[in-house]
Backbone as a printed PyTorch tensor [residue, N CA C, xyz], in Angstrom:
tensor([[[ 63.6560,  96.8010, 169.4310],
         [ 63.4500,  97.8460, 170.4190],
         [ 64.6510,  98.7760, 170.4040]],

        [[ 64.3570, 100.0540, 170.4590],
         [ 65.3840, 101.0620, 170.2520],
         [ 65.0460, 102.2830, 171.1040]],

        [[ 66.0620, 102.9680, 171.5860],
         [ 65.8760, 104.2430, 172.2650],
         [ 66.4360, 105.3220, 171.3400]],

        [[ 65.6190, 106.3120, 171.0410],
         [ 66.0170, 107.4530, 170.2240],
         [ 66.0910, 108.6640, 171.1380]],

        [[ 67.1680, 109.4340, 171.0350],
         [ 67.3250, 110.6150, 171.8800],
         [ 67.3830, 111.8550, 170.9950]],

        [[ 66.4690, 112.7720, 171.2250],
         [ 66.4940, 114.0880, 170.5970],
         [ 67.5950, 114.8470, 171.3330]],

        [[ 68.8190, 114.7190, 170.8260],
         [ 70.0110, 115.0300, 171.6180],
         [ 70.3710, 116.5040, 171.7040]],

        [[ 69.9360, 117.3230, 170.7750],
         [ 70.3700, 118.7250, 170.7850],
         [ 70.0050, 119.4460, 172.0760]],

        [[ 68.8350, 119.1980, 172.6310],
         [ 68.4150, 119.9010, 173.8350],
         [ 68.3630, 119.0390, 175.0770]],

        [[ 68.8940, 117.8440, 174.9960],
         [ 68.8110, 116.9020, 176.1150],
         [ 69.8780, 117.2270, 177.1740]],

        [[ 69.4910, 117.2980, 178.4490],
         [ 70.4820, 117.5630, 179.5000],
         [ 71.5840, 116.5000, 179.5320]],

        [[ 72.7870, 116.9440, 179.8300],
         [ 73.9510, 116.0540, 179.8790],
         [ 73.7150, 114.8850, 180.8340]],

        [[ 73.0990, 115.1530, 181.9900],
         [ 72.8650, 114.0920, 182.9670],
         [ 71.9860, 112.9840, 182.3980]],

        [[ 71.0320, 113.3600, 181.5720],
         [ 70.1370, 112.3690, 180.9610],
         [ 70.8850, 111.5830, 179.8910]],

        [[ 71.6790, 112.2710, 179.0860],
         [ 72.4840, 111.5680, 178.0770],
         [ 73.3640, 110.5200, 178.7410]],

        [[ 74.0250, 110.9030, 179.8150],
         [ 74.9130, 109.9710, 180.5170],
         [ 74.1410, 108.7790, 181.0750]],

        [[ 72.9670, 109.0310, 181.6100],
         [ 72.1460, 107.9440, 182.1340],
         [ 71.7360, 106.9880, 181.0040]],

        [[ 71.4040, 107.5290, 179.8520],
         [ 71.0250, 106.6930, 178.7090],
         [ 72.2200, 105.8790, 178.2250]],

        [[ 73.4260, 106.4760, 178.1780],
         [ 74.6240, 105.7200, 177.7790],
         [ 74.7700, 104.4780, 178.6640]],

        [[ 74.7130, 104.7110, 179.9640],
         [ 74.9210, 103.6180, 180.9250],
         [ 73.8230, 102.5650, 180.8190]],

        [[ 72.5880, 103.0160, 180.6660],
         [ 71.4700, 102.0800, 180.5600],
         [ 71.5760, 101.2450, 179.2880]],

        [[ 71.9170, 101.8800, 178.1800],
         [ 72.0500, 101.1630, 176.9090],
         [ 73.1040, 100.0760, 177.0200]],

        [[ 74.2200, 100.4040, 177.6020],
         [ 75.3190,  99.4350, 177.7560],
         [ 74.9220,  98.3030, 178.7050]],

        [[ 74.3640,  98.6560, 179.8420],
         [ 74.0050,  97.6640, 180.8560],
         [ 72.8980,  96.7340, 180.3780]],

        [[ 71.8890,  97.2880, 179.6890],
         [ 70.7290,  96.5030, 179.2620],
         [ 70.8320,  95.9750, 177.8370]],

        [[ 71.9230,  96.3520, 177.1480],
         [ 72.1550,  95.8870, 175.7720],
         [ 71.0230,  96.3350, 174.8350]],

        [[ 70.6570,  97.6100, 174.9610],
         [ 69.6340,  98.2300, 174.1300],
         [ 70.3190,  99.3020, 173.2890]],

        [[ 70.0590,  99.3390, 172.0090],
         [ 70.6590, 100.3620, 171.1620],
         [ 69.9910, 101.7130, 171.4370]],

        [[ 70.8290, 102.7080, 171.6790],
         [ 70.3680, 104.0850, 171.8650],
         [ 71.0460, 104.9480, 170.8120]],

        [[ 70.2380, 105.6190, 170.0240],
         [ 70.7650, 106.4930, 168.9760],
         [ 70.4830, 107.9380, 169.3360]],

        [[ 71.5310, 108.7290, 169.3370],
         [ 71.4520, 110.1460, 169.6560],
         [ 71.3940, 110.9170, 168.3460]],

        [[ 70.2730, 111.5770, 168.1080],
         [ 70.0490, 112.2860, 166.8550],
         [ 70.2640, 113.7760, 167.1100]],

        [[ 71.1700, 114.3790, 166.3170],
         [ 71.5060, 115.7880, 166.5150],
         [ 72.0040, 116.3900, 165.2140]],

        [[ 72.0300, 117.7140, 165.1810],
         [ 72.5650, 118.3920, 164.0030],
         [ 73.9910, 118.8900, 164.2270]],

        [[ 74.6090, 118.3920, 165.2760],
         [ 76.0240, 118.6660, 165.5260],
         [ 76.6560, 117.4060, 166.0990]],

        [[ 77.9340, 117.2500, 165.8880],
         [ 78.6200, 116.0490, 166.3560],
         [ 78.6890, 116.0630, 167.8790]],

        [[ 78.3610, 114.9270, 168.4790],
         [ 78.4150, 114.7590, 169.9280],
         [ 79.5740, 113.8430, 170.2860]],

        [[ 80.1030, 114.0290, 171.4580],
         [ 81.1020, 113.1060, 171.9800],
         [ 80.3550, 112.0260, 172.7420]],

        [[ 80.4210, 110.8120, 172.2240],
         [ 79.7110, 109.6870, 172.8330],
         [ 80.7120, 108.6250, 173.2510]],

        [[ 80.3580, 107.8320, 174.2540],
         [ 81.2490, 106.7350, 174.6390],
         [ 81.2970, 105.6760, 173.5310]],

        [[ 82.3910, 104.9680, 173.4780],
         [ 82.5260, 103.8850, 172.5090],
         [ 81.7700, 102.6760, 173.0260]],

        [[ 80.7470, 102.2880, 172.2660],
         [ 79.9220, 101.1540, 172.6520],
         [ 79.1420, 100.6940, 171.4280]],

        [[ 78.9480,  99.3910, 171.2930],
         [ 78.1140,  98.9210, 170.1920],
         [ 76.6370,  99.2830, 170.3940]],

        [[ 76.2940,  99.7680, 171.5800],
         [ 74.9000, 100.0920, 171.8930],
         [ 74.6050, 101.5900, 171.8740]],

        [[ 75.6180, 102.4100, 171.6550],
         [ 75.4420, 103.8620, 171.6430],
         [ 75.8680, 104.3790, 170.2740]],

        [[ 74.9240, 105.0260, 169.5840],
         [ 75.1800, 105.4950, 168.2200],
         [ 74.8190, 106.9720, 168.0760]],

        [[ 75.4060, 107.5650, 167.0580],
         [ 75.1320, 108.9590, 166.7210],
         [ 74.5380, 108.9980, 165.3210]],

        [[ 73.4800, 109.7680, 165.1520],
         [ 72.9170, 110.0060, 163.8320],
         [ 72.9370, 111.5120, 163.6160]],

        [[ 73.8120, 111.9550, 162.7270],
         [ 73.9650, 113.3680, 162.4260],
         [ 73.0030, 113.7490, 161.3090]],

        [[ 72.1850, 114.7550, 161.5580],
         [ 71.2430, 115.2380, 160.5530],
         [ 71.6680, 116.6400, 160.1480]],

        [[ 71.2770, 117.0670, 158.9480],
         [ 71.6270, 118.4300, 158.5350],
         [ 70.9400, 119.4420, 159.4440]],

        [[ 71.5520, 120.6090, 159.5580],
         [ 70.9280, 121.6780, 160.3360],
         [ 69.6200, 122.0810, 159.6810]],

        [[ 68.8160, 122.7350, 160.4100],
         [ 67.5360, 123.1630, 159.8590],
         [ 66.4410, 122.9020, 160.8560]],

        [[ 65.3720, 123.6460, 160.7010],
         [ 64.2530, 123.5650, 161.6270],
         [ 63.6670, 122.1580, 161.6700]],

        [[ 63.7070, 121.5460, 162.8220],
         [ 63.0910, 120.2460, 163.0890],
         [ 63.6620, 119.0820, 162.2780]],

        [[ 64.8760, 119.2040, 161.7560],
         [ 65.4730, 118.1100, 160.9700],
         [ 65.6340, 116.8470, 161.8210]],

        [[ 66.1050, 117.0090, 163.0470],
         [ 66.2670, 115.8480, 163.9300],
         [ 64.9130, 115.2350, 164.2620]],

        [[ 63.9330, 116.0800, 164.5200],
         [ 62.5870, 115.5910, 164.8340],
         [ 62.0200, 114.7680, 163.6800]],

        [[ 62.1370, 115.3000, 162.4750],
         [ 61.6040, 114.5870, 161.3020],
         [ 62.2920, 113.2420, 161.1060]],

        [[ 63.5970, 113.1880, 161.3420],
         [ 64.3350, 111.9340, 161.1720],
         [ 63.8930, 110.9210, 162.2210]],

        [[ 63.7150, 111.3520, 163.4470],
         [ 63.2600, 110.4410, 164.5050],
         [ 61.8810, 109.8850, 164.1570]],

        [[ 60.9570, 110.7390, 163.7510],
         [ 59.5990, 110.2840, 163.4010],
         [ 59.6700, 109.2980, 162.2360]],

        [[ 60.5340, 109.5510, 161.2920],
         [ 60.6830, 108.6500, 160.1410],
         [ 61.1510, 107.2600, 160.5780]],

        [[ 62.0510, 107.1920, 161.5540],
         [ 62.6940, 105.9360, 161.9180],
         [ 62.0520, 105.1940, 163.0910]],

        [[ 61.2640, 105.8760, 163.9010],
         [ 60.7340, 105.2620, 165.1190],
         [ 59.7570, 104.1280, 164.7850]],

        [[ 59.7710, 103.1160, 165.6390],
         [ 58.9010, 101.9470, 165.5180],
         [ 58.0340, 101.8670, 166.7730]],

        [[ 56.9800, 101.1030, 166.6970],
         [ 56.0490, 101.0070, 167.8260],
         [ 56.6860, 100.4490, 169.0980]],

        [[ 57.7680,  99.7070, 168.9880],
         [ 58.4320,  99.1330, 170.1670],
         [ 59.4450, 100.0950, 170.7910]],

        [[ 59.6210, 101.2650, 170.1900],
         [ 60.6920, 102.1780, 170.5720],
         [ 60.2630, 103.2090, 171.6100]],

        [[ 61.2890, 103.8330, 172.1780],
         [ 61.1100, 104.9420, 173.1080],
         [ 61.9000, 106.1280, 172.5690]],

        [[ 61.2830, 107.3000, 172.5890],
         [ 61.9570, 108.5240, 172.1820],
         [ 62.0870, 109.4250, 173.4020]],

        [[ 63.2850, 109.9230, 173.6240],
         [ 63.5310, 110.8330, 174.7370],
         [ 63.6050, 112.2420, 174.1610]],

        [[ 62.6460, 113.0700, 174.5780],
         [ 62.5670, 114.4290, 174.0610],
         [ 61.7850, 115.3270, 175.0090]],

        [[ 62.1140, 116.6010, 174.9700],
         [ 61.3010, 117.5860, 175.6850],
         [ 60.4360, 118.3620, 174.6930]],

        [[ 60.4840, 117.9890, 173.4290],
         [ 59.7390, 118.6460, 172.3580],
         [ 58.3350, 118.0240, 172.2650]],

        [[ 57.3250, 118.7670, 172.6660],
         [ 55.9470, 118.2510, 172.7040],
         [ 55.4290, 117.8550, 171.3140]],

        [[ 55.6060, 118.6940, 170.2760],
         [ 55.1290, 118.2510, 168.9610],
         [ 55.8180, 116.9640, 168.4810]],

        [[ 57.1100, 116.8110, 168.7390],
         [ 57.8020, 115.5660, 168.3880],
         [ 57.1940, 114.4050, 169.1640]],

        [[ 56.9970, 114.5910, 170.4560],
         [ 56.3950, 113.5320, 171.2730],
         [ 55.0220, 113.1500, 170.7290]],

        [[ 54.2550, 114.1310, 170.3160],
         [ 52.9300, 113.8650, 169.7570],
         [ 53.0190, 113.0230, 168.4880]],

        [[ 53.9550, 113.3540, 167.6140],
         [ 54.1370, 112.5820, 166.3760],
         [ 54.5800, 111.1530, 166.6680]],

        [[ 55.4500, 110.9960, 167.6610],
         [ 55.9440, 109.6760, 168.0550],
         [ 54.7980, 108.8230, 168.6010]],

        [[ 54.0040, 109.4040, 169.4760],
         [ 52.8710, 108.6890, 170.0610],
         [ 51.8580, 108.3240, 168.9760]],

        [[ 51.6560, 109.2180, 168.0160],
         [ 50.7280, 108.9380, 166.9140],
         [ 51.1860, 107.7350, 166.0940]],

        [[ 52.4930, 107.4790, 166.0730],
         [ 53.0160, 106.3130, 165.3510],
         [ 52.9740, 105.0460, 166.2020]],

        [[ 52.5130, 105.1640, 167.4510],
         [ 52.3650, 103.9950, 168.3080],
         [ 53.5220, 103.7380, 169.2510]],

        [[ 54.5110, 104.6160, 169.2650],
         [ 55.6560, 104.4800, 170.1740],
         [ 55.3880, 105.3040, 171.4330]],

        [[ 56.3390, 105.3110, 172.3440],
         [ 56.2450, 106.0970, 173.5680],
         [ 57.3250, 107.1730, 173.5420]],

        [[ 57.0720, 108.2400, 174.2680],
         [ 58.0450, 109.3180, 174.4150],
         [ 58.1850, 109.6350, 175.8920]],

        [[ 59.3960, 109.9450, 176.2960],
         [ 59.7120, 110.2500, 177.6920],
         [ 60.4790, 111.5590, 177.7210]],

        [[ 60.0060, 112.5120, 178.5210],
         [ 60.7730, 113.7540, 178.5870],
         [ 61.8580, 113.6470, 179.6580]],

        [[ 62.8840, 114.4940, 179.5960],
         [ 64.0020, 114.4020, 180.5360],
         [ 63.6240, 114.6120, 182.0000]],

        [[ 62.4250, 115.0960, 182.2500],
         [ 61.9730, 115.2950, 183.6230],
         [ 61.1920, 114.1000, 184.1550]],

        [[ 61.0420, 113.0690, 183.3050],
         [ 60.4280, 111.8280, 183.7710],
         [ 58.9630, 111.6460, 183.4470]],

        [[ 58.4060, 112.4680, 182.5700],
         [ 57.0070, 112.2900, 182.1920],
         [ 56.9240, 111.4470, 180.9290]],

        [[ 56.2110, 110.3270, 181.0300],
         [ 56.0140, 109.4400, 179.8900],
         [ 54.7990, 109.9120, 179.1140]],

        [[ 54.9880, 110.1660, 177.8240],
         [ 53.8850, 110.5790, 176.9610],
         [ 53.2890, 109.3480, 176.2930]],

        [[ 51.9770, 109.2600, 176.3880],
         [ 51.2440, 108.1320, 175.8070],
         [ 50.0390, 108.6770, 175.0610]],

        [[ 49.3020, 107.7930, 174.4100],
         [ 48.1010, 108.2440, 173.7150],
         [ 47.0430, 108.7640, 174.6950]],

        [[ 47.1460, 108.4120, 175.9700],
         [ 46.1820, 108.8700, 176.9770],
         [ 46.4160, 110.3310, 177.3750]],

        [[ 47.6710, 110.7440, 177.5400],
         [ 47.9360, 112.1000, 178.0410],
         [ 48.4670, 113.0720, 176.9820]],

        [[ 48.7700, 112.5950, 175.7980],
         [ 49.4170, 113.4400, 174.8020],
         [ 48.5430, 114.5900, 174.3310]],

        [[ 47.2540, 114.3580, 174.1580],
         [ 46.3630, 115.4160, 173.7010],
         [ 46.3600, 116.6110, 174.6400]],

        [[ 46.2960, 116.3470, 175.9420],
         [ 46.3080, 117.4380, 176.9220],
         [ 47.6330, 118.1900, 176.9020]],

        [[ 48.7290, 117.4560, 176.8070],
         [ 50.0580, 118.1030, 176.7960],
         [ 50.2300, 118.9870, 175.5610]],

        [[ 49.7760, 118.4980, 174.4220],
         [ 49.8950, 119.2660, 173.1810],
         [ 48.9920, 120.4980, 173.2240]],

        [[ 47.7880, 120.3610, 173.7420],
         [ 46.8720, 121.4980, 173.8470],
         [ 47.4410, 122.5770, 174.7680]],

        [[ 48.0060, 122.1660, 175.8890],
         [ 48.6100, 123.1240, 176.8230],
         [ 49.7840, 123.8360, 176.1730]],

        [[ 50.6240, 123.0760, 175.4860],
         [ 51.7840, 123.6620, 174.8060],
         [ 51.3300, 124.6710, 173.7600]],

        [[ 50.3030, 124.3270, 172.9910],
         [ 49.8090, 125.2300, 171.9520],
         [ 49.2070, 126.4950, 172.5490]],

        [[ 48.5090, 126.3670, 173.6680],
         [ 47.9290, 127.5270, 174.3440],
         [ 49.0280, 128.4740, 174.8240]],

        [[ 50.0430, 127.9380, 175.4600],
         [ 51.1590, 128.7560, 175.9480],
         [ 51.8760, 129.4150, 174.7770]],

        [[ 52.0740, 128.6800, 173.7050],
         [ 52.7230, 129.2200, 172.5110],
         [ 51.9120, 130.3870, 171.9390]],

        [[ 50.5980, 130.2220, 171.8930],
         [ 49.7250, 131.2830, 171.3800],
         [ 49.7840, 132.5160, 172.2750]],

        [[ 49.7850, 132.3070, 173.5850],
         [ 49.8510, 133.4340, 174.5250],
         [ 51.1660, 134.1910, 174.3590]],

        [[ 52.2560, 133.4670, 174.1850],
         [ 53.5530, 134.1180, 173.9690],
         [ 53.5470, 134.9220, 172.6710]],

        [[ 52.9440, 134.3670, 171.6190],
         [ 52.9140, 135.0660, 170.3340],
         [ 52.0730, 136.3400, 170.4100]],

        [[ 51.1760, 136.4200, 171.3880],
         [ 50.3640, 137.6160, 171.5830],
         [ 51.0420, 138.6200, 172.5110]],

        [[ 52.2880, 138.3200, 172.8890],
         [ 53.0580, 139.2610, 173.6920],
         [ 52.9950, 139.0460, 175.1890]],

        [[ 52.2800, 138.0260, 175.6350],
         [ 52.2200, 137.7670, 177.0670],
         [ 53.5280, 137.1280, 177.5210]],

        [[ 54.0240, 137.6260, 178.6230],
         [ 55.2620, 137.0560, 179.1780],
         [ 54.9000, 135.8240, 179.9850]],

        [[ 55.5720, 134.7470, 179.6660],
         [ 55.3080, 133.4660, 180.3270],
         [ 56.6100, 132.9800, 180.9480]],

        [[ 56.4680, 132.3640, 182.0840],
         [ 57.6430, 131.7400, 182.7010],
         [ 57.9910, 130.4710, 181.9510]],

        [[ 59.2710, 130.2050, 181.8470],
         [ 59.7140, 128.9480, 181.2720],
         [ 59.6700, 127.8730, 182.3480]],

        [[ 60.0920, 126.6810, 182.0060],
         [ 60.0970, 125.6110, 183.0010],
         [ 61.1430, 125.8840, 184.0880]],

        [[ 60.9280, 125.2870, 185.2390],
         [ 61.9000, 125.4190, 186.3260],
         [ 63.1930, 124.7320, 185.9170]],

        [[ 64.2660, 124.9940, 186.6440],
         [ 65.5540, 124.3790, 186.3390],
         [ 65.5170, 122.8630, 186.5090]],

        [[ 66.3840, 122.2000, 185.7770],
         [ 66.4990, 120.7450, 185.8500],
         [ 67.1490, 120.3600, 187.1790]],

        [[ 66.5400, 119.4230, 187.8970],
         [ 67.0080, 119.0700, 189.2420],
         [ 67.3340, 117.5750, 189.3510]],

        [[ 67.9230, 117.2110, 190.4730],
         [ 68.2010, 115.7980, 190.7560],
         [ 66.8980, 115.0030, 190.8370]],

        [[ 65.8360, 115.6320, 191.2970],
         [ 64.5320, 114.9610, 191.3580],
         [ 64.0400, 114.6140, 189.9550]],

        [[ 64.2340, 115.5250, 189.0090],
         [ 63.8620, 115.2460, 187.6150],
         [ 64.6650, 114.0670, 187.0710]],

        [[ 65.9560, 114.0630, 187.3560],
         [ 66.8120, 112.9680, 186.8760],
         [ 66.3350, 111.6340, 187.4550]],

        [[ 65.9890, 111.6180, 188.7330],
         [ 65.5150, 110.3880, 189.3620],
         [ 64.1820, 109.9410, 188.7710]],

        [[ 63.2820, 110.8820, 188.5280],
         [ 61.9940, 110.5490, 187.9040],
         [ 62.2180, 109.9610, 186.5120]],

        [[ 63.1430, 110.5530, 185.7630],
         [ 63.4650, 110.0310, 184.4400],
         [ 64.0010, 108.6080, 184.5410]],

        [[ 64.9580, 108.3940, 185.4390],
         [ 65.5470, 107.0570, 185.6050],
         [ 64.4780, 106.0300, 185.9740]],

        [[ 63.5680, 106.4040, 186.8560],
         [ 62.5010, 105.4870, 187.2600],
         [ 61.6060, 105.1260, 186.0810]],

        [[ 61.2010, 106.1160, 185.2990],
         [ 60.3280, 105.8590, 184.1440],
         [ 61.0420, 105.0470, 183.0680]],

        [[ 62.3190, 105.3190, 182.8600],
         [ 63.0970, 104.5430, 181.8900],
         [ 63.1670, 103.0850, 182.3330]],

        [[ 63.4280, 102.8600, 183.6100],
         [ 63.4660, 101.4850, 184.1340],
         [ 62.1170, 100.7850, 183.9860]],

        [[ 61.0300, 101.5140, 184.2470],
         [ 59.6930, 100.9120, 184.0890],
         [ 59.4310, 100.5330, 182.6370]],

        [[ 59.8200, 101.4020, 181.6990],
         [ 59.6140, 101.1180, 180.2820],
         [ 60.4020,  99.8750, 179.8760]],

        [[ 61.6420,  99.7770, 180.3380],
         [ 62.4810,  98.6070, 180.0240],
         [ 61.8640,  97.3400, 180.6230]],

        [[ 61.3920,  97.4430, 181.8680],
         [ 60.7750,  96.2770, 182.5240],
         [ 59.5460,  95.8080, 181.7680]],

        [[ 58.7350,  96.7560, 181.2710],
         [ 57.5460,  96.3810, 180.4950],
         [ 57.9260,  95.6580, 179.2030]],

        [[ 59.1320,  95.9350, 178.7110],
         [ 59.6070,  95.2800, 177.4830],
         [ 60.2130,  93.9150, 177.7750]],

        [[ 60.3210,  93.5760, 179.0600],
         [ 60.8220,  92.2630, 179.4580],
         [ 62.3380,  92.1240, 179.4460]],

        [[ 63.0360,  93.2390, 179.5800],
         [ 64.5010,  93.1770, 179.6030],
         [ 65.0550,  93.3450, 181.0010]]])
């Protein structure tokens, strides 16, 4: 069992929560990014540096993820690929992506993307809040509990 973090766009508060959870629960968490991150020294917290380039971190995560793993990402296409491999994905706002809800999330994302490409102005997501952090922490704890740790 492993936690993979799509680290380039992950909020600092979520990274810190994952560091602490990995150490406390003795679960390996690997932060995948195309730039060097400052991480705490721990046998449970690792960095995987990938070359720059479009979706390089995403491709590496999909290559390495296992069905027992959790991927933390706000990238819907990455989450879709992870779920297709039988793993789970959790976004930093606390939404767990599964095979049940992934199709709807991907369809919505694609629709919004298409509307933007046609010149329609769309609002982005609201700012990251303490409520989002708490929702994330709750979902992470539930995922760990389901794994029996």
